[in-house]
KEKE-3310 file (N, C-alpha, C; in steps of 0.2 Angstrom, whole numbers, plus 5000, padded with zeros to 4 digits):
npx = (5191:5185:5172:5167:5173:5166:5156:5160:5162:5178:5182:5175:5184:5195:5193:5191:5204:5211:5204:5209:5223:5224:5220:5228:5239:5237:5234:5247:5257:5252:5256:5268:5265:5259:5249:5242:5242:5249:5261:5266:5266:5277:5287:5287:5294:5307:5313:5312:5320:5331:5335:5342:5333:5323:5310:5295:5279:5269:5276:5278:5264:5261:5268:5264:5249:5239:5231:5236:5232:5228:5242:5247:5242:5244:5259:5260:5258:5265:5275:5274:5275:5290:5293:5296:5302:5299:5301:5304:5303:5320:5318:5304:5296:5280:5280:5282:5297:5299:5307:5314:5316:5331:5324:5313:5319:5322:5309:5305:5313:5309:5296:5295:5301:5292:5280:5285:5286:5271:5268:5276:5268:5255:5257:5261:5250:5255:5267:5275:5287:5295:5292:5287:5273:5269:5278:5270:5258:5260:5265:5253:5245:5251:5248:5234:5234:5240:5231:5220:5207:5192:5183:5170:5165:5152:5149:5139:5128:5122:5105:5092)
npy = (5625:5604:5600:5589:5592:5600:5605:5590:5579:5579:5564:5557:5562:5559:5547:5545:5549:5542:5531:5533:5534:5521:5514:5522:5516:5504:5501:5504:5497:5485:5480:5474:5464:5464:5468:5483:5477:5469:5476:5484:5476:5470:5483:5488:5478:5478:5489:5489:5477:5483:5488:5482:5470:5457:5453:5446:5440:5445:5457:5466:5466:5474:5485:5489:5490:5481:5468:5453:5440:5444:5449:5436:5428:5435:5436:5421:5421:5430:5422:5410:5417:5416:5429:5431:5424:5414:5410:5398:5406:5405:5409:5408:5395:5397:5408:5414:5422:5434:5437:5446:5439:5438:5442:5448:5457:5464:5468:5475:5486:5491:5494:5505:5515:5517:5518:5531:5541:5540:5548:5559:5566:5564:5575:5588:5597:5605:5608:5598:5586:5588:5599:5613:5613:5599:5594:5598:5592:5579:5580:5581:5571:5558:5561:5560:5547:5540:5544:5534:5523:5517:5506:5503:5511:5523:5538:5547:5560:5560:5558:5565)
npz = (3846:3844:3837:3843:3855:3861:3876:3881:3893:3904:3904:3895:3885:3886:3886:3871:3864:3871:3862:3848:3848:3852:3841:3830:3833:3831:3818:3814:3818:3812:3799:3804:3810:3824:3837:3845:3859:3859:3856:3866:3876:3872:3870:3882:3888:3882:3887:3896:3898:3893:3904:3912:3918:3918:3917:3928:3920:3928:3935:3922:3918:3928:3925:3913:3914:3910:3914:3922:3918:3903:3900:3900:3892:3880:3880:3876:3865:3855:3861:3851:3839:3840:3844:3859:3874:3886:3900:3916:3932:3941:3956:3960:3955:3951:3945:3928:3919:3907:3889:3878:3862:3849:3835:3841:3847:3838:3827:3838:3838:3827:3826:3838:3833:3821:3830:3838:3828:3826:3839:3837:3828:3835:3846:3839:3840:3852:3853:3849:3853:3863:3870:3882:3883:3882:3892:3904:3900:3901:3912:3918:3914:3921:3935:3934:3932:3944:3953:3963:3961:3962:3957:3963:3971:3977:3974:3978:3985:4000:4004:4010)
capx = (5190:5182:5164:5169:5176:5160:5153:5161:5168:5187:5182:5174:5189:5201:5192:5191:5210:5214:5203:5212:5229:5225:5217:5232:5247:5236:5234:5253:5262:5247:5262:5275:5262:5258:5243:5244:5242:5257:5266:5265:5271:5286:5290:5288:5299:5311:5314:5313:5327:5339:5338:5345:5328:5322:5302:5290:5273:5265:5279:5274:5256:5259:5271:5259:5242:5236:5229:5243:5228:5228:5250:5249:5240:5247:5265:5260:5253:5270:5281:5271:5278:5297:5296:5299:5305:5295:5307:5302:5309:5322:5317:5298:5293:5274:5281:5285:5301:5299:5314:5314:5321:5333:5318:5306:5323:5323:5303:5302:5318:5307:5289:5298:5302:5287:5274:5286:5284:5264:5268:5276:5261:5249:5262:5262:5247:5256:5274:5280:5288:5300:5288:5283:5266:5270:5279:5266:5252:5264:5264:5245:5243:5255:5244:5228:5235:5242:5226:5217:5201:5188:5175:5165:5164:5148:5151:5131:5128:5118:5099:5090)
capy = (5619:5602:5600:5582:5592:5605:5601:5585:5578:5575:5557:5556:5566:5554:5539:5549:5551:5534:5526:5538:5532:5514:5513:5523:5512:5495:5502:5507:5488:5478:5476:5470:5457:5465:5472:5486:5477:5466:5483:5487:5473:5469:5490:5489:5472:5480:5497:5484:5472:5490:5492:5474:5469:5451:5453:5442:5442:5450:5464:5469:5466:5481:5489:5490:5492:5476:5460:5449:5434:5446:5447:5431:5426:5440:5432:5414:5421:5433:5415:5405:5418:5418:5436:5431:5418:5412:5404:5400:5410:5401:5411:5406:5391:5398:5414:5415:5426:5435:5441:5446:5435:5442:5442:5451:5464:5469:5468:5479:5492:5494:5498:5508:5520:5520:5520:5538:5545:5546:5553:5566:5567:5567:5579:5592:5604:5605:5609:5593:5580:5592:5606:5615:5611:5592:5590:5599:5586:5572:5579:5579:5563:5556:5563:5556:5539:5540:5543:5528:5525:5512:5507:5499:5516:5526:5546:5551:5565:5559:5560:5568)
capz = (3850:3840:3839:3848:3863:3865:3878:3881:3901:3902:3906:3887:3880:3889:3880:3866:3863:3870:3856:3843:3852:3848:3832:3826:3834:3827:3810:3811:3820:3811:3794:3806:3814:3831:3837:3850:3865:3859:3855:3872:3881:3868:3870:3889:3890:3878:3891:3904:3897:3894:3912:3916:3921:3916:3921:3926:3918:3933:3933:3916:3919:3934:3920:3908:3916:3908:3918:3921:3914:3897:3900:3900:3885:3875:3879:3875:3857:3855:3861:3846:3834:3839:3847:3865:3876:3893:3906:3924:3937:3947:3962:3962:3951:3948:3937:3921:3914:3900:3888:3868:3856:3844:3831:3845:3847:3828:3827:3843:3837:3820:3829:3842:3827:3819:3835:3838:3824:3828:3845:3834:3826:3839:3850:3836:3842:3858:3851:3848:3861:3868:3871:3885:3884:3881:3898:3907:3896:3901:3921:3922:3913:3926:3940:3935:3933:3949:3958:3964:3960:3966:3951:3966:3975:3972:3976:3980:3991:4005:4001:4016)
cpx = (5186:5174:5163:5170:5170:5156:5155:5164:5175:5186:5181:5180:5195:5198:5194:5199:5213:5212:5208:5218:5230:5223:5223:5240:5244:5237:5243:5258:5257:5253:5269:5272:5260:5251:5246:5246:5249:5263:5268:5268:5276:5290:5292:5293:5305:5315:5317:5320:5332:5340:5340:5338:5326:5315:5298:5284:5269:5269:5277:5269:5258:5262:5266:5250:5238:5234:5234:5237:5231:5238:5250:5247:5243:5256:5266:5260:5262:5277:5278:5275:5287:5299:5298:5299:5302:5300:5302:5307:5311:5320:5309:5296:5285:5276:5284:5290:5300:5305:5312:5320:5324:5327:5314:5311:5321:5315:5301:5304:5311:5300:5289:5296:5295:5280:5279:5285:5275:5265:5271:5271:5255:5252:5261:5259:5249:5263:5277:5283:5292:5298:5286:5277:5265:5273:5274:5258:5254:5263:5258:5241:5246:5250:5239:5229:5238:5236:5223:5209:5197:5182:5168:5162:5157:5148:5144:5132:5121:5111:5095:5082)
cpy = (5614:5601:5592:5584:5598:5602:5593:5584:5577:5568:5554:5557:5562:5549:5540:5548:5544:5529:5529:5534:5525:5513:5514:5516:5505:5494:5504:5499:5485:5475:5472:5462:5458:5469:5478:5486:5473:5470:5484:5482:5472:5477:5490:5483:5475:5486:5490:5482:5478:5489:5486:5471:5462:5452:5448:5444:5448:5457:5467:5470:5475:5486:5493:5492:5487:5471:5458:5442:5435:5446:5442:5428:5429:5437:5424:5416:5424:5426:5413:5409:5420:5425:5437:5424:5419:5405:5404:5404:5406:5402:5408:5403:5392:5403:5412:5422:5427:5439:5440:5443:5440:5445:5447:5458:5469:5470:5476:5487:5494:5497:5503:5516:5522:5524:5530:5543:5544:5548:5560:5570:5571:5572:5587:5598:5607:5608:5604:5589:5585:5598:5608:5613:5603:5590:5592:5594:5581:5571:5578:5571:5558:5555:5560:5548:5537:5542:5537:5528:5518:5511:5506:5506:5520:5534:5550:5555:5561:5561:5561:5565)
cpz = (3847:3841:3843:3854:3865:3869:3882:3888:3899:3901:3898:3881:3880:3884:3875:3861:3864:3863:3850:3844:3847:3843:3828:3825:3831:3822:3807:3812:3816:3803:3799:3811:3821:3830:3842:3856:3866:3860:3861:3877:3877:3870:3876:3892:3887:3884:3895:3903:3898:3899:3917:3919:3917:3920:3921:3922:3923:3936:3929:3917:3924:3930:3917:3909:3914:3913:3918:3917:3905:3896:3898:3894:3882:3875:3877:3867:3853:3856:3855:3840:3834:3841:3854:3869:3884:3896:3916:3927:3942:3955:3963:3955:3947:3943:3933:3920:3908:3896:3879:3867:3852:3841:3834:3845:3841:3828:3834:3841:3835:3822:3835:3837:3824:3824:3836:3834:3824:3833:3841:3832:3830:3844:3847:3838:3849:3859:3848:3853:3865:3870:3878:3890:3887:3888:3902:3905:3899:3910:3922:3921:3917:3933:3940:3934:3940:3955:3959:3963:3960:3962:3957:3972:3972:3976:3976:3985:3993:4005:4011:4018)
residu = (MET:SER:SER:THR:ALA:GLU:GLY:ALA:THR:ALA:GLY:PHE:LEU:VAL:TRP:ARG:LEU:SER:MET:LYS:TRP:ARG:VAL:ALA:VAL:ASP:ARG:ALA:VAL:ALA:PRO:MET:GLY:LEU:THR:HIS:ALA:GLN:TYR:VAL:VAL:MET:ALA:SER:LEU:TYR:GLY:MET:SER:ARG:SER:GLY:LEU:ARG:PRO:SER:GLN:ARG:ALA:LEU:ALA:ASP:ARG:THR:GLY:LEU:GLU:PRO:LEU:TYR:VAL:SER:LYS:LEU:ALA:ARG:ALA:LEU:GLU:ALA:SER:GLY:LEU:VAL:ALA:ARG:THR:ARG:ASP:PRO:ASP:ASP:PRO:ARG:ALA:MET:GLN:LEU:SER:LEU:THR:GLU:GLN:GLY:ARG:ASP:VAL:THR:ARG:ARG:ALA:ILE:LYS:VAL:VAL:GLN:GLY:LEU:LEU:ASP:GLN:LEU:LEU:GLU:PRO:LEU:GLY:GLY:GLN:ASN:SER:PRO:ARG:THR:ARG:GLU:PHE:THR:ARG:GLU:LEU:ALA:THR:LEU:LEU:ASP:ALA:PRO:LEU:ASP:PRO:HIS:THR:GLU:ASN:HIS:GLU:GLU:GLN:SER)
# end
């Protein structure tokens, strides 16, 4: 166990791991003109479109866990870069549907390969991407992500 982990809470370690991952992805996709957040939007949009979906900004926000306003800001920047197309949803004129341009698909495919290489490195200590330990780790992360959190709820014992 590293010195960082000694006496650390699970919350601190989750935060440190997420920061390590964010920084690594930021550095890896920067040569393609992307940030980690832009990569998340584009890779998610790529996956959704391969499933036949043309998601709204709201649906993409729900998928990524990013705030809808932030997804809107990212989508506008990606549109200005020629990577994403934003069009009005014919069923809901208030909603914007997103799709990757041909250039956006090309950049996303290259970025996914780079990030998959990072994922290989990250998961090597658990036996690689397809190891039983990694599958269990993934299930545990999904369990934590599915657990509802209310930041306004105080969880203190009643004082007598």
